[in-house]
N, C-alpha and C positions, 0 to 999 in steps of 0.2 A: 469445494471451490479451490482451484489451484492459483497460487500467486507467487511472486518473487519474494524470497526471504531476504530481509535486510538486517544488518547489524545496527546497533544504536547509532554508531558513527555514520553509517551510510544513510540511515533515515534522517539524521540531523542535516546531512549534506544536501539532500534533495527535497525535503518537506517544504512545500510552498513555492518551489522554484518553477518558473514557467518554462515549458519546452516548446511552446508555440504561442502566438499572440494571445490566445484565449484559453489555453489549457495549462494546468499546473499539476505537479505531483502531490498526491494526498495519500499518505501512508496510514495504515490502520493496524491496531494491535489486536492479537488474538487472545483466546482464553489462557494461553500459556505465556503471555507477555512477549511473544515474538512479533516482530514488525513485518508487515507485508505490503506489497505494492501490486496493484492489479492494472494491467494494460490490455486494451483491445488490440486486435490485429492492426487496425489503422494507427493506433498510438505507437505500436512497435515499428511500423514503417516510418512514422514521423521522426522518431528518435534515433533510428539506426545509423544515420549519418551525422549525428550531432555529438557534442561533448558528453552526452548522457548515454551513448551506445553501450558503455560498460554494464549498464543495468541489465541488458539482455543476456549477459553472461552469468548473472547471479543464479544460485540454486533456486529451484522451485519446490514448493511443498503445499500440503493441504492446510487450508485456513480453517480454523475452528472458531466461530464467533464467541465472544464473551457472553455470559449469561445476562439476560435483561435484568434491570433493577426490579425489586419486588413490586407487585401491584399494590397500590395503596388500599388500605381497608378502611371502612367506615366504622368508627367507634361511636356507638350511640349511648 
């Protein structure tokens, strides 16, 4: 899965900010503690002419999800 790679400062700047009346940025952290943002083609069109257009110039990279928490076991 390919996403835009963010620095911590960039993530803090955009996290939770609305770029349309009903859509906001939601960044996610990967297994290597790197921050990513995923945008659909429609999202890219939406932000291309806004103050957020700089996001489209960020480097892109492969997102590796973090490991899920361990499954609880039953101790009898």
